[in-house]
Backbone as JSON, one array per atom type, in Angstrom:
{
  "sequence": "MSEPVRIPISDVFDLHTVPPREVKAVVEAYLEEAGRLGLKALRIVHGRGVGVQRETVRGVLARTPSVAWYGDAPAEAGGWGATLVTLL",
  "N": [[109.61, 80.19, 33.46], [112.02, 82.99, 33.36], [115.48, 83.15, 32.37], [118.16, 84.21, 34.81], [119.75, 87.4, 34.62], [122.73, 88.16, 33.33], [125.34, 89.94, 34.26], [128.22, 91.88, 33.16], [131.07, 91.52, 34.93], [133.09, 93.98, 36.47], [135.55, 96.08, 37.9], [134.15, 97.95, 39.08], [130.97, 98.35, 40.47], [127.86, 99.16, 40.24], [125.08, 99.9, 42.36], [122.61, 101.02, 41.94], [120.62, 100.18, 40.32], [119.89, 97.73, 41.59], [117.38, 96.26, 43.19], [116.65, 97.09, 46.45], [115.92, 94.9, 48.34], [117.53, 92.99, 47.44], [120.13, 93.66, 47.35], [121.97, 92.6, 49.31], [122.57, 89.93, 48.71], [123.28, 90.19, 46.01], [125.59, 91.69, 46.33], [127.12, 89.84, 47.52], [127.28, 87.76, 45.62], [128.66, 89.18, 43.64], [131.29, 89.84, 44.97], [132.38, 87.41, 45.06], [132.38, 86.5, 42.53], [134.24, 88.45, 41.37], [136.51, 87.98, 42.76], [136.82, 85.24, 41.87], [137.57, 85.94, 39.27], [140.01, 87.37, 39.67], [140.25, 89.99, 40.28], [141.42, 92.63, 42.29], [141.08, 95.18, 43.52], [138.27, 97.19, 44.15], [135.32, 98.88, 43.32], [132.36, 99.73, 45.01], [129.51, 101.1, 44.14], [127.02, 102.66, 46.04], [125.33, 104.96, 46.59], [124.46, 107.95, 48.24], [122.14, 108.78, 49.83], [120.27, 107.96, 52.74], [122.07, 106.36, 53.89], [121.26, 103.55, 54.09], [121.79, 101.5, 52.23], [124.65, 101.63, 52.06], [125.25, 100.66, 54.54], [124.31, 98.0, 54.48], [126.17, 97.13, 52.46], [128.6, 97.21, 53.5], [128.19, 95.78, 55.76], [128.2, 93.41, 54.45], [130.69, 93.12, 53.54], [132.3, 93.3, 55.92], [132.0, 90.83, 56.79], [132.97, 88.94, 54.84], [135.29, 86.77, 54.16], [137.37, 87.18, 52.22], [137.78, 89.81, 51.9], [140.0, 92.28, 52.2], [140.36, 94.78, 53.07], [138.17, 97.98, 53.38], [136.5, 100.96, 52.5], [135.55, 104.42, 52.54], [135.4, 105.83, 49.28], [137.56, 108.13, 47.59], [136.61, 111.68, 47.21], [136.24, 112.52, 44.45], [135.82, 109.92, 43.66], [133.39, 109.23, 44.03], [133.12, 109.61, 46.95], [131.48, 109.38, 50.07], [129.44, 107.96, 48.98], [130.2, 105.87, 47.54], [132.07, 102.75, 48.18], [135.36, 101.54, 48.51], [137.11, 98.74, 47.88], [139.59, 96.26, 48.78], [140.52, 93.09, 47.73], [141.79, 90.02, 49.05]],
  "CA": [[110.49, 81.26, 34.26], [113.05, 83.2, 32.6], [116.74, 83.2, 33.04], [118.94, 85.2, 35.3], [120.24, 88.65, 33.85], [124.12, 88.15, 33.28], [125.87, 91.17, 34.38], [129.37, 91.66, 33.31], [131.63, 91.8, 36.24], [134.2, 94.76, 36.29], [135.98, 96.66, 39.26], [133.13, 98.94, 39.65], [129.63, 97.9, 40.45], [126.79, 100.35, 40.62], [124.06, 99.35, 42.84], [121.36, 101.89, 41.76], [119.63, 99.34, 39.56], [119.59, 96.7, 42.14], [116.29, 96.41, 44.35], [117.13, 96.98, 48.1], [115.96, 93.62, 48.97], [118.31, 92.07, 46.97], [121.49, 93.98, 47.65], [122.91, 91.75, 50.12], [122.69, 88.62, 47.97], [123.92, 90.54, 44.82], [126.98, 92.03, 46.58], [127.93, 88.67, 47.71], [127.63, 87.05, 44.59], [129.72, 90.09, 42.87], [132.68, 89.51, 45.43], [132.73, 85.96, 44.89], [132.78, 86.27, 41.26], [135.22, 89.23, 41.34], [137.54, 87.09, 43.39], [137.38, 84.22, 40.86], [138.23, 86.48, 38.04], [141.21, 87.73, 40.05], [140.24, 91.39, 40.61], [141.85, 92.81, 43.69], [140.56, 96.58, 43.82], [136.89, 97.28, 43.75], [134.56, 100.25, 43.87], [130.9, 99.55, 45.0], [128.61, 102.45, 44.08], [125.7, 102.51, 46.69], [124.7, 106.07, 46.71], [124.63, 108.69, 49.31], [120.72, 108.71, 50.57], [120.39, 108.14, 54.28], [123.12, 105.31, 54.35], [121.03, 102.04, 54.29], [122.74, 100.76, 51.35], [126.2, 101.77, 52.33], [125.48, 99.87, 55.65], [124.12, 96.74, 53.84], [127.34, 96.48, 51.61], [129.63, 97.08, 54.6], [128.0, 94.46, 56.54], [128.56, 91.99, 53.85], [132.21, 93.4, 53.38], [132.89, 92.86, 57.14], [131.78, 89.09, 57.04], [133.56, 88.29, 53.82], [136.97, 86.35, 54.44], [138.32, 87.57, 51.08], [138.18, 91.17, 51.95], [141.28, 92.6, 53.16], [139.95, 96.32, 53.28], [137.1, 98.53, 52.64], [136.5, 102.13, 53.15], [135.05, 105.49, 51.51], [136.02, 106.32, 48.23], [137.72, 109.7, 47.42], [135.54, 112.54, 46.6], [136.4, 112.31, 42.97], [135.25, 108.41, 42.9], [131.77, 109.08, 44.74], [132.86, 110.19, 48.42], [130.79, 108.34, 50.93], [128.46, 107.27, 48.01], [130.96, 104.5, 47.15], [132.99, 102.1, 48.86], [136.18, 101.03, 47.79], [137.39, 97.39, 48.55], [140.45, 95.3, 48.14], [140.18, 91.69, 48.03], [142.91, 88.97, 49.13]],
  "C": [[111.95, 81.66, 33.49], [114.43, 83.17, 33.16], [117.21, 84.44, 33.55], [119.42, 86.17, 34.26], [121.74, 88.36, 34.13], [124.64, 89.46, 33.33], [127.41, 91.14, 34.16], [130.07, 92.08, 34.44], [133.05, 92.79, 35.8], [134.61, 95.35, 37.9], [135.02, 97.75, 39.77], [131.76, 98.45, 39.51], [128.76, 98.87, 41.01], [125.45, 99.74, 41.04], [122.57, 99.95, 42.56], [120.38, 101.15, 40.98], [119.19, 97.99, 40.44], [118.36, 97.1, 43.28], [116.97, 96.13, 45.72], [117.08, 95.65, 48.67], [116.81, 92.5, 48.43], [119.94, 92.46, 46.94], [122.55, 93.22, 48.2], [123.27, 90.71, 49.34], [123.48, 89.04, 46.7], [125.32, 90.9, 45.05], [127.81, 90.67, 46.76], [128.35, 87.99, 46.6], [128.81, 87.79, 43.86], [131.04, 89.67, 43.53], [132.99, 88.44, 45.03], [133.28, 85.86, 43.37], [134.05, 87.33, 40.91], [136.55, 88.72, 41.77], [137.94, 86.17, 42.51], [137.92, 84.68, 39.73], [139.79, 87.3, 38.3], [141.17, 89.27, 40.37], [140.66, 91.65, 42.04], [141.31, 94.2, 44.29], [139.31, 96.73, 43.19], [136.46, 98.41, 44.07], [133.15, 99.88, 43.76], [130.1, 101.0, 45.31], [127.32, 102.26, 44.77], [124.88, 103.66, 46.83], [124.82, 106.81, 48.21], [123.27, 108.45, 50.27], [121.04, 108.8, 51.93], [121.32, 106.97, 54.84], [122.72, 103.8, 54.66], [121.75, 100.95, 53.44], [124.26, 100.55, 51.55], [126.2, 100.73, 53.65], [125.24, 98.53, 55.29], [125.41, 96.14, 53.38], [128.47, 96.27, 52.77], [129.45, 96.14, 55.44], [128.3, 93.31, 55.91], [130.03, 91.9, 53.74], [132.72, 92.89, 54.48], [132.91, 91.44, 57.48], [132.58, 88.42, 55.93], [135.08, 88.04, 53.85], [137.77, 87.15, 53.2], [138.48, 89.06, 51.11], [139.02, 91.58, 52.7], [141.08, 93.96, 53.73], [139.0, 96.96, 52.63], [137.24, 100.12, 53.17], [135.84, 103.13, 52.1], [135.86, 105.8, 50.59], [136.59, 107.63, 48.28], [136.74, 110.55, 46.99], [135.39, 112.42, 45.2], [135.89, 110.94, 42.25], [133.92, 108.35, 43.66], [131.91, 109.34, 46.28], [132.39, 108.8, 49.25], [129.56, 107.73, 50.29], [128.95, 106.16, 47.55], [131.85, 104.1, 48.12], [134.13, 101.34, 48.22], [136.66, 99.6, 48.66], [138.72, 96.7, 48.11], [140.48, 94.14, 48.67], [141.71, 91.02, 48.11], [143.38, 88.7, 47.93]]
}
């Protein structure tokens, strides 16, 4: 079995390369690692589409205790195709 792929953690996470069935687990892991690294302001890019990825991401954010706030990014940062997140 191959090793998992290591993805560098930054304040922007683009989900376009993540298979839909893995989004929930990947976002949970990303939030945990971002918090561990001391990042406070994040942008998760999920795309516009029909809103399925957006709802999955926001479902994770809603039940993550370290999330202080989340909402649509401004138009220049992706609009409703990205979610801004503030961690405690």
